[in-house]
Backbone as CSV, one residue per row, in Angstrom:
resi,resn,N_x,N_y,N_z,CA_x,CA_y,CA_z,C_x,C_y,C_z
1,MET,-24.226,-1.742,-40.680,-24.152,-3.025,-40.441,-25.154,-3.780,-40.806
2,PRO,-24.702,-4.884,-41.811,-25.782,-5.393,-42.352,-26.588,-6.422,-41.483
3,SER,-27.893,-6.674,-41.929,-28.880,-7.392,-40.902,-28.648,-8.690,-41.332
4,LYS,-28.069,-9.362,-42.648,-27.915,-10.674,-42.737,-26.164,-10.706,-42.790
5,ARG,-25.574,-11.291,-41.806,-24.243,-11.639,-41.938,-23.905,-13.150,-41.481
6,GLU,-23.052,-13.773,-42.037,-22.777,-14.867,-41.512,-21.194,-15.419,-41.877
7,ALA,-20.393,-15.612,-41.182,-19.210,-16.101,-41.359,-18.812,-17.620,-41.042
8,PHE,-19.837,-18.311,-41.270,-19.940,-19.880,-41.238,-19.224,-20.557,-42.143
9,PRO,-19.350,-20.314,-43.601,-18.626,-20.857,-44.524,-17.517,-20.165,-44.613
10,ALA,-16.282,-20.966,-44.850,-14.713,-20.077,-45.247,-14.773,-19.871,-46.486
11,ASP,-15.794,-18.733,-47.226,-15.404,-18.528,-48.246,-15.387,-16.990,-48.417
12,HIS,-14.275,-16.244,-48.493,-13.940,-14.906,-48.512,-14.822,-14.193,-49.614
13,ARG,-14.956,-14.611,-50.747,-15.806,-13.738,-51.649,-17.366,-13.789,-51.326
14,GLU,-17.827,-14.909,-50.705,-19.140,-15.123,-50.718,-19.549,-14.570,-49.607
15,TYR,-18.606,-14.337,-48.412,-19.017,-13.728,-47.270,-19.117,-12.341,-47.354
16,LEU,-18.112,-11.844,-48.121,-18.341,-10.375,-48.217,-19.549,-9.897,-49.118
17,LYS,-19.889,-10.906,-50.024,-21.109,-10.565,-50.799,-22.314,-10.427,-49.724
18,LYS,-22.184,-11.402,-48.657,-23.510,-11.483,-47.818,-23.422,-10.151,-47.116
19,LEU,-22.223,-9.498,-46.810,-21.832,-8.078,-45.909,-22.601,-7.145,-46.901
20,GLY,-22.668,-7.412,-48.125,-23.227,-6.193,-48.920,-22.084,-4.797,-49.203
21,PRO,-22.647,-3.972,-49.495,-21.334,-2.724,-50.025,-20.827,-2.399,-48.664
22,THR,-19.492,-1.873,-49.061,-18.601,-1.189,-47.562,-19.250,0.159,-47.272
23,VAL,-19.036,0.632,-46.174,-19.304,1.982,-45.765,-18.507,2.818,-46.248
24,PRO,-19.024,3.938,-46.807,-18.067,4.966,-47.603,-17.051,5.402,-46.718
25,GLY,-16.009,5.496,-47.015,-14.657,5.681,-46.422,-13.957,4.725,-45.556
26,PHE,-14.564,3.320,-45.782,-13.790,2.457,-44.793,-13.529,1.205,-46.032
27,ARG,-12.430,0.615,-45.961,-12.064,-0.150,-47.001,-12.610,-1.499,-46.588
28,GLU,-13.202,-2.098,-45.594,-13.810,-3.089,-45.374,-14.970,-2.862,-44.539
29,PRO,-16.100,-3.749,-44.778,-17.147,-3.374,-44.040,-17.139,-4.141,-42.223
30,LEU,-17.838,-3.619,-41.571,-17.820,-3.846,-40.205,-18.980,-4.986,-40.035
31,ASP,-18.584,-6.086,-39.509,-19.563,-7.301,-39.091,-19.627,-7.364,-37.581
32,PHE,-21.033,-7.230,-37.251,-21.107,-7.427,-35.789,-22.508,-8.460,-35.432
33,THR,-22.119,-9.440,-34.591,-22.885,-10.250,-34.191,-22.540,-10.894,-32.642
34,PRO,-23.677,-11.229,-31.983,-23.101,-11.660,-30.635,-22.855,-13.276,-30.648
35,ASN,-22.902,-13.877,-31.869,-22.912,-15.211,-31.812,-21.453,-15.871,-31.960
36,TYR,-20.648,-14.765,-32.858,-19.450,-15.377,-33.504,-18.541,-16.085,-32.345
37,ALA,-18.440,-15.476,-31.430,-17.506,-15.914,-30.050,-17.480,-17.328,-29.544
38,HIS,-18.675,-17.553,-29.809,-19.271,-18.836,-28.836,-19.349,-19.959,-29.967
39,ARG,-19.170,-19.424,-30.983,-18.732,-20.708,-32.183,-17.282,-20.761,-32.597
40,LEU,-16.478,-21.580,-31.985,-15.189,-21.583,-32.313,-14.861,-21.841,-33.615
41,SER,-15.554,-22.885,-34.386,-15.444,-23.108,-35.752,-15.561,-21.769,-36.671
42,THR,-16.542,-20.962,-36.256,-16.674,-19.614,-36.991,-15.301,-18.775,-36.779
43,LEU,-14.990,-18.638,-35.382,-13.705,-18.063,-35.149,-12.464,-18.370,-36.326
44,ALA,-12.460,-19.688,-36.198,-11.426,-20.456,-37.232,-11.688,-19.888,-38.837
45,ASN,-13.041,-19.939,-39.103,-13.073,-19.459,-40.485,-12.944,-18.150,-40.778
46,ILE,-13.094,-17.356,-39.970,-12.651,-15.751,-39.876,-11.406,-15.648,-40.152
47,HIS,-10.646,-16.427,-39.182,-9.351,-16.306,-39.287,-8.601,-16.559,-40.702
48,LYS,-9.277,-17.837,-41.261,-8.873,-18.148,-42.447,-8.957,-17.515,-43.597
49,MET,-10.394,-16.572,-43.596,-10.548,-15.404,-44.677,-9.968,-14.226,-44.426
50,PHE,-9.578,-13.997,-42.995,-9.000,-12.607,-42.762,-8.061,-12.821,-41.703
51,PRO,-6.938,-13.458,-41.721,-5.886,-13.594,-40.681,-5.565,-12.554,-39.977
52,GLY,-5.849,-11.225,-40.604,-5.034,-10.205,-40.016,-6.095,-9.070,-39.388
53,VAL,-7.471,-9.747,-39.249,-8.481,-8.748,-38.850,-8.374,-8.646,-37.502
54,LYS,-8.927,-7.495,-36.807,-9.020,-7.025,-35.609,-10.279,-7.570,-34.868
55,LEU,-10.288,-8.162,-33.684,-11.703,-8.409,-33.381,-11.808,-7.611,-31.685
56,PHE,-13.124,-6.965,-31.874,-13.424,-6.392,-30.728,-14.692,-7.352,-30.009
57,LEU,-14.168,-7.902,-28.594,-14.996,-8.701,-28.000,-15.459,-7.932,-26.468
58,THR,-16.772,-7.867,-26.341,-17.198,-7.069,-25.136,-17.805,-8.512,-24.120
59,VAL,-17.429,-8.306,-22.845,-17.988,-9.196,-21.817,-18.458,-8.372,-21.065
60,ARG,-19.948,-8.821,-20.394,-20.753,-8.211,-19.526,-20.741,-9.393,-17.943
61,ASP,-21.437,-8.935,-17.176,-21.798,-9.620,-15.901,-22.412,-10.810,-16.341
62,PRO,-22.050,-12.282,-16.315,-22.706,-13.245,-16.760,-24.068,-13.511,-16.191
63,VAL,-24.377,-13.093,-15.104,-25.593,-13.305,-14.495,-26.585,-12.373,-15.290
64,GLU,-26.404,-10.937,-15.661,-26.965,-9.989,-16.403,-27.315,-10.711,-17.668
65,ARG,-26.473,-11.086,-18.302,-26.392,-11.745,-19.649,-27.404,-12.951,-19.596
66,PHE,-27.554,-13.786,-18.389,-28.395,-14.920,-18.430,-29.678,-14.318,-18.669
67,TYR,-30.015,-13.206,-17.835,-31.481,-12.995,-17.777,-31.837,-11.891,-19.026
68,SER,-30.875,-11.231,-19.448,-31.171,-10.458,-20.610,-31.498,-11.625,-21.906
69,ALA,-30.774,-12.697,-21.943,-30.812,-13.791,-22.838,-32.242,-14.433,-22.928
70,LEU,-32.440,-14.520,-21.542,-33.833,-15.380,-21.271,-34.954,-14.155,-21.555
71,ASP,-35.111,-13.088,-21.345,-35.758,-12.102,-21.644,-35.789,-11.820,-23.280
72,HIS,-34.862,-11.939,-23.843,-34.676,-11.787,-25.329,-35.511,-13.202,-26.091
73,GLY,-35.285,-14.153,-25.455,-35.556,-15.521,-26.168,-37.180,-15.475,-25.778
74,LYS,-37.804,-14.819,-24.993,-38.979,-14.861,-24.432,-39.948,-13.837,-25.540
75,GLN,-39.164,-12.579,-26.036,-39.696,-11.961,-26.600,-39.707,-12.065,-28.300
76,VAL,-38.954,-12.984,-28.813,-38.783,-13.486,-29.820,-39.683,-14.567,-30.134
77,GLY,-39.764,-15.342,-29.087,-40.902,-16.550,-29.276,-40.226,-17.929,-29.253
78,VAL,-38.807,-17.956,-28.909,-38.209,-19.053,-28.864,-38.119,-19.801,-27.591
79,ILE,-38.627,-18.988,-26.419,-38.757,-19.736,-24.981,-40.217,-19.272,-24.639
80,SER,-40.880,-19.931,-23.671,-42.227,-19.761,-23.419,-42.082,-18.665,-22.506
81,ALA,-42.884,-17.697,-22.582,-43.269,-16.285,-22.029,-43.241,-16.518,-20.456
82,GLU,-43.752,-17.846,-20.076,-44.235,-18.257,-18.837,-42.855,-18.672,-17.969
83,MET,-41.815,-19.156,-18.432,-40.831,-19.767,-17.989,-40.264,-18.995,-16.937
84,SER,-40.024,-19.320,-15.875,-39.389,-18.622,-14.777,-37.844,-18.739,-14.741
85,ASP,-37.189,-18.156,-14.078,-35.589,-18.045,-13.934,-35.214,-19.538,-13.612
86,ARG,-35.894,-19.821,-12.192,-35.432,-21.150,-11.980,-35.756,-22.478,-12.855
87,LYS,-36.797,-22.418,-13.733,-36.980,-23.299,-14.887,-35.765,-23.259,-15.633
88,ALA,-35.423,-21.994,-16.356,-34.526,-22.002,-17.323,-33.159,-22.247,-16.940
89,PHE,-32.947,-21.859,-15.505,-31.648,-22.487,-15.132,-31.271,-23.800,-15.017
90,SER,-32.668,-24.640,-14.515,-32.502,-25.946,-14.505,-32.461,-26.729,-15.984
91,LEU,-33.381,-26.021,-17.202,-33.132,-26.894,-18.373,-31.692,-26.320,-18.814
92,ALA,-31.356,-25.034,-18.808,-29.961,-24.865,-19.167,-28.787,-25.805,-18.922
93,GLN,-28.768,-26.242,-17.808,-27.786,-27.277,-17.364,-27.904,-28.592,-18.108
94,GLN,-28.994,-28.817,-18.556,-29.273,-30.103,-19.017,-29.448,-30.112,-20.686
95,SER,-29.820,-29.075,-21.284,-30.520,-29.009,-22.607,-29.592,-28.699,-23.744
96,ASN,-29.656,-29.244,-24.904,-28.932,-28.867,-26.228,-29.484,-28.046,-27.079
97,GLN,-30.629,-27.548,-26.581,-31.515,-26.644,-27.408,-30.552,-25.286,-27.781
98,PRO,-30.451,-24.732,-28.582,-29.763,-23.695,-28.892,-29.831,-22.373,-28.069
99,TRP,-31.103,-22.167,-27.814,-31.562,-21.063,-27.119,-31.395,-21.111,-25.487
100,VAL,-31.878,-22.268,-25.067,-31.969,-22.575,-23.561,-30.510,-23.072,-23.089
101,GLY,-29.895,-23.927,-24.118,-28.777,-24.465,-23.712,-27.567,-23.279,-23.806
102,GLY,-27.856,-22.109,-24.194,-26.953,-21.048,-24.569,-27.084,-20.302,-23.459
103,LEU,-28.151,-20.359,-22.415,-28.352,-19.346,-21.436,-27.382,-19.152,-20.596
104,LEU,-26.892,-20.570,-20.020,-25.542,-20.753,-19.253,-24.261,-20.562,-20.059
105,GLU,-24.170,-21.398,-21.249,-23.112,-21.608,-21.955,-22.168,-20.425,-22.540
106,HIS,-23.019,-19.332,-22.916,-22.792,-18.218,-23.424,-22.236,-17.217,-22.742
107,GLY,-22.232,-17.467,-21.305,-21.577,-16.797,-20.282,-20.301,-17.168,-19.986
108,LEU,-20.020,-18.117,-20.320,-18.556,-18.744,-20.240,-17.594,-18.051,-21.076
109,TYR,-17.042,-16.839,-21.136,-16.238,-16.023,-22.217,-14.832,-16.593,-22.367
110,VAL,-14.321,-17.430,-21.350,-13.178,-17.639,-21.397,-12.637,-18.769,-22.445
111,PRO,-13.269,-19.577,-22.867,-12.959,-20.407,-24.071,-12.872,-19.500,-25.403
112,ALA,-13.752,-18.487,-25.451,-13.717,-17.824,-26.513,-12.722,-16.790,-26.790
113,ILE,-12.325,-16.148,-25.581,-11.347,-15.692,-25.530,-9.842,-15.857,-25.831
114,ARG,-9.787,-17.286,-25.190,-8.466,-17.938,-25.543,-8.485,-18.448,-26.810
115,ALA,-9.374,-18.725,-27.614,-9.205,-19.155,-28.844,-9.017,-17.902,-29.695
116,SER,-9.446,-16.779,-29.427,-9.328,-15.531,-30.290,-7.648,-15.006,-29.956
117,TYR,-7.137,-15.213,-28.916,-5.639,-14.841,-28.567,-4.742,-15.873,-29.452
118,GLN,-5.138,-17.014,-29.418,-4.429,-18.082,-30.002,-4.613,-17.987,-31.775
119,LEU,-5.869,-17.685,-32.239,-5.841,-17.652,-33.664,-5.298,-16.358,-34.025
120,PHE,-5.570,-15.181,-33.602,-5.272,-13.841,-34.004,-4.350,-13.247,-33.372
121,GLY,-3.800,-13.825,-32.224,-2.840,-13.011,-31.356,-3.247,-12.010,-30.708
122,PRO,-2.946,-11.837,-29.272,-3.212,-10.891,-28.350,-3.482,-9.291,-28.910
123,GLU,-2.403,-9.089,-29.867,-2.191,-7.631,-30.285,-3.597,-7.466,-31.310
124,ASN,-4.261,-8.364,-31.689,-5.172,-8.033,-32.537,-6.903,-8.385,-31.994
125,VAL,-6.758,-8.493,-30.660,-8.056,-8.595,-30.190,-8.155,-7.706,-28.950
126,PHE,-9.408,-7.172,-29.061,-9.620,-5.940,-28.252,-10.610,-6.665,-26.869
127,VAL,-10.509,-6.785,-25.689,-11.447,-7.411,-24.965,-11.924,-6.180,-24.254
128,ALA,-13.179,-5.690,-23.649,-13.518,-4.808,-22.916,-14.707,-5.588,-21.915
129,SER,-14.796,-4.633,-20.861,-16.055,-4.706,-20.015,-17.171,-3.930,-20.383
130,LEU,-18.321,-4.378,-20.658,-19.500,-3.602,-21.225,-19.659,-2.727,-19.990
131,SER,-19.615,-3.034,-18.844,-19.932,-1.974,-17.566,-18.844,-0.866,-17.618
132,LYS,-17.986,-0.831,-17.891,-16.989,-0.057,-18.303,-17.032,0.830,-19.344
133,LEU,-17.594,0.203,-20.473,-17.741,0.974,-21.861,-19.063,1.936,-21.642
134,THR,-19.823,1.583,-20.654,-21.174,2.205,-20.444,-21.012,3.234,-19.085
135,SER,-19.764,3.421,-18.338,-19.519,4.010,-17.354,-19.414,5.422,-17.626
136,PRO,-20.199,6.450,-17.073,-19.845,7.870,-16.966,-18.432,8.269,-16.732
137,SER,-17.680,7.366,-15.669,-16.266,7.616,-15.526,-15.091,7.060,-16.197
138,GLN,-15.666,5.860,-16.692,-14.569,5.104,-17.466,-14.801,5.014,-19.091
139,GLY,-15.925,5.349,-19.524,-16.444,5.281,-21.157,-15.359,5.668,-21.809
140,ALA,-15.331,6.932,-21.721,-14.511,7.549,-22.621,-13.015,7.033,-22.892
141,SER,-12.358,6.771,-21.678,-11.179,6.174,-21.662,-11.041,4.819,-22.719
142,GLU,-12.115,4.140,-22.235,-12.290,2.863,-22.922,-12.501,3.006,-24.470
143,ILE,-13.233,4.036,-24.845,-13.602,4.228,-26.142,-12.051,4.825,-26.881
144,HIS,-11.489,5.622,-26.251,-10.262,5.997,-26.795,-9.058,4.864,-26.885
145,ARG,-9.082,3.988,-25.828,-8.384,2.711,-25.900,-8.832,2.132,-27.317
146,LEU,-10.184,1.843,-27.526,-10.556,1.256,-28.487,-10.263,1.944,-29.825
147,ALA,-9.997,3.352,-29.865,-9.853,4.067,-30.911,-8.116,3.998,-31.481
148,GLU,-7.228,3.739,-30.350,-5.845,3.124,-30.402,-5.787,2.341,-31.116
149,PHE,-6.534,1.160,-30.560,-6.552,-0.377,-31.176,-6.798,-0.410,-32.620
150,VAL,-7.883,0.105,-33.114,-8.188,0.189,-34.516,-7.406,1.305,-35.387
151,GLY,-6.382,2.149,-34.584,-5.599,2.947,-35.493,-6.031,4.230,-35.729
152,TRP,-7.041,4.822,-34.796,-7.684,6.145,-35.027,-6.811,6.959,-33.698
153,HIS,-5.489,7.148,-34.133,-4.810,7.536,-33.151,-5.026,9.125,-32.801
154,GLY,-5.211,9.587,-31.658,-5.490,10.901,-31.366,-6.774,11.333,-31.826
155,LEU,-7.830,10.303,-31.645,-9.258,10.785,-31.949,-9.879,11.185,-30.712
156,ALA,-10.243,12.443,-30.891,-11.105,13.085,-29.654,-12.471,12.475,-29.273
157,VAL,-12.122,11.988,-28.203,-13.701,11.420,-27.942,-14.554,11.880,-26.787
158,GLY,-13.630,13.098,-26.071,-14.474,13.748,-25.145,-14.835,13.157,-24.114
159,LYS,-16.233,13.451,-23.744,-16.775,12.482,-22.630,-17.697,11.524,-23.247
160,LYS,-17.759,11.076,-24.520,-18.513,10.207,-25.308,-18.441,8.788,-24.616
161,THR,-19.643,8.454,-24.346,-19.698,6.787,-23.966,-20.842,5.820,-24.575
162,PHE,-20.500,4.743,-24.593,-21.637,3.657,-25.238,-22.805,3.823,-24.335
163,PRO,-24.047,3.992,-25.301,-25.064,4.268,-24.647,-25.380,2.981,-23.886
164,HIS,-26.078,2.874,-22.372,-26.508,1.673,-21.589,-27.953,1.376,-22.040
165,VAL,-28.240,0.717,-23.270,-29.454,0.684,-23.554,-29.740,-0.770,-23.661
166,ASN,-31.096,-1.536,-22.584,-31.324,-2.695,-22.655,-32.307,-2.994,-23.968
167,GLU,-32.367,-3.931,-24.780,-33.062,-3.848,-26.141,-34.317,-4.694,-25.646
168,SER,-34.569,-5.009,-24.343,-35.797,-5.615,-24.062,-37.017,-4.605,-24.062
169,GLY,-37.734,-4.913,-24.723,-39.111,-4.213,-25.255,-38.783,-3.513,-26.485
170,ASN,-38.082,-3.826,-27.398,-37.879,-3.687,-28.520,-38.935,-4.118,-29.440
171,ARG,-39.567,-3.007,-30.063,-40.754,-3.146,-30.894,-40.727,-3.931,-31.961
172,SER,-39.414,-4.365,-32.500,-39.347,-5.265,-33.858,-39.568,-6.739,-33.400
173,ARG,-39.341,-6.913,-32.004,-39.650,-8.571,-31.741,-41.170,-8.803,-31.680
174,PRO,-41.261,-10.144,-32.069,-42.605,-10.517,-32.131,-43.539,-10.258,-30.965
175,GLN,-42.732,-10.559,-29.862,-43.850,-10.223,-28.643,-43.035,-9.401,-27.809
176,PRO,-42.919,-7.884,-27.916,-42.263,-7.076,-27.347,-42.915,-6.818,-25.859
177,MET,-44.020,-6.786,-25.614,-44.568,-6.408,-24.411,-44.449,-7.501,-23.212
178,ILE,-44.054,-8.612,-23.398,-43.501,-9.628,-22.356,-42.622,-9.020,-21.380
179,PRO,-43.319,-8.855,-20.118,-42.295,-8.247,-19.128,-40.953,-9.142,-18.794
180,ARG,-39.969,-8.592,-18.170,-38.582,-9.052,-17.879,-39.030,-10.113,-16.882
181,THR,-38.119,-11.026,-16.682,-38.323,-12.520,-15.779,-37.923,-11.724,-14.532
182,ALA,-38.706,-12.039,-13.755,-38.585,-12.079,-11.960,-37.309,-12.888,-11.613
183,ARG,-36.510,-11.969,-10.783,-35.247,-12.663,-10.345,-35.528,-13.290,-9.116
184,SER,-35.170,-14.601,-8.886,-35.425,-15.417,-7.614,-33.895,-15.204,-6.890
185,GLU,-33.682,-14.916,-5.620,-32.445,-14.644,-4.980,-31.558,-16.020,-5.230
186,ASP,-32.246,-17.625,-5.000,-31.468,-18.523,-4.917,-30.961,-18.959,-6.330
187,VAL,-31.690,-18.256,-7.254,-31.336,-18.747,-8.726,-30.040,-17.672,-8.969
188,VAL,-30.074,-16.531,-8.619,-29.130,-15.161,-8.810,-27.642,-16.025,-7.992
189,ALA,-27.994,-16.370,-7.053,-26.794,-17.094,-5.979,-26.274,-18.309,-6.838
190,ALA,-27.064,-19.130,-7.254,-26.692,-20.485,-8.025,-25.816,-19.895,-9.033
191,LEU,-26.402,-18.781,-10.007,-25.734,-18.370,-11.187,-24.167,-17.847,-10.824
192,ARG,-24.264,-17.136,-9.519,-22.852,-16.774,-9.136,-22.096,-17.875,-8.844
193,ASP,-22.530,-18.697,-8.355,-21.662,-19.937,-7.934,-21.227,-20.742,-9.318
194,PHE,-22.286,-20.741,-10.534,-21.664,-21.497,-11.378,-20.573,-20.879,-12.091
195,TYR,-20.630,-19.413,-12.347,-19.608,-18.819,-12.722,-18.477,-18.497,-12.451
196,GLU,-18.443,-18.704,-10.830,-17.298,-18.234,-10.069,-15.890,-18.896,-10.243
197,PRO,-15.867,-20.221,-10.962,-14.795,-20.904,-11.082,-13.829,-20.065,-12.352
198,TRP,-14.684,-19.711,-13.230,-13.985,-18.970,-14.423,-13.395,-17.617,-14.399
199,GLN,-13.821,-16.986,-13.177,-13.772,-15.353,-13.087,-12.458,-14.942,-12.971
200,GLU,-11.637,-15.768,-12.042,-10.115,-15.450,-11.902,-9.391,-15.459,-13.335
201,GLU,-9.619,-16.421,-14.006,-8.805,-16.649,-15.475,-9.678,-15.529,-16.083
202,LEU,-10.884,-15.185,-16.259,-11.367,-14.213,-17.222,-10.967,-12.661,-16.779
203,ALA,-10.504,-12.704,-15.646,-10.325,-11.171,-14.988,-8.686,-11.303,-15.677
204,SER,-7.959,-12.406,-15.534,-6.581,-12.248,-16.186,-6.660,-12.095,-17.832
205,LEU,-7.343,-12.423,-18.347,-7.516,-12.200,-20.011,-7.989,-10.971,-20.041
206,VAL,-8.916,-10.425,-19.659,-9.516,-9.070,-19.728,-8.445,-7.872,-19.283
207,GLY,-7.713,-8.542,-18.110,-6.912,-7.345,-17.775,-7.452,-6.450,-17.025
208,ALA,-8.335,-6.861,-16.075,-9.321,-6.183,-15.104,-9.579,-7.051,-14.240
209,GLN,-10.521,-6.339,-13.115,-11.041,-7.374,-12.081,-12.285,-8.113,-12.705
210,PRO,-12.918,-9.236,-11.944,-13.837,-10.159,-12.429,-15.081,-9.114,-12.759
211,VAL,-15.577,-9.543,-14.152,-16.599,-8.751,-14.673,-17.961,-8.857,-13.971
212,THR,-18.239,-7.791,-13.219,-19.385,-7.887,-12.529,-20.158,-6.343,-12.855
213,GLU,-21.171,-6.207,-12.306,-21.923,-4.655,-12.640,-21.420,-3.951,-11.899
214,ALA,-20.524,-4.220,-10.812,-19.702,-3.095,-10.006,-18.813,-2.769,-10.517
215,LEU,-18.217,-3.015,-11.625,-16.941,-2.352,-12.436,-17.514,-1.008,-12.898
């Protein structure tokens, strides 16, 4: 997967040039980024360039995602290393800054899933819970379901699962040694309240129970 990939301009040839050479044995390259689903204009551009493309969307507990993104922002130097979860939550409710503002917004998966279904059709969108994909008991069946979705019928996945690895501490980041943010009980509760109104629709879109680490 290339390190520089952007589907922002709706230009098929230019986009493929940015992706670089295709992987041997595959007709089209694989593009992965955590940002596309939250830019609805980008989803529209992808549809314009590749109307028949298949999308693989993963969602995770939005509270876990909030802290993961906060830690990531600190380690790459776009968020102050001293910022508490309480301060981050407060700023995220009123900030238009890309990183801080996205701490809450990017945990609202419903608009992106709605848009993906409308643009590409539900038959071309695979939505999965990260906790299921990394679960020892459910991971293999989810991988099998994904294989069927992309046309790898009968793929023997055995007991393979997605590795449950948090990239916090990645040595390639400018400040990898910054510790993870301490969690305040009141902030965790406030985050749960913030996302609660979306959970029922999210569950219906994903076709599972509300997305929490308990899944």
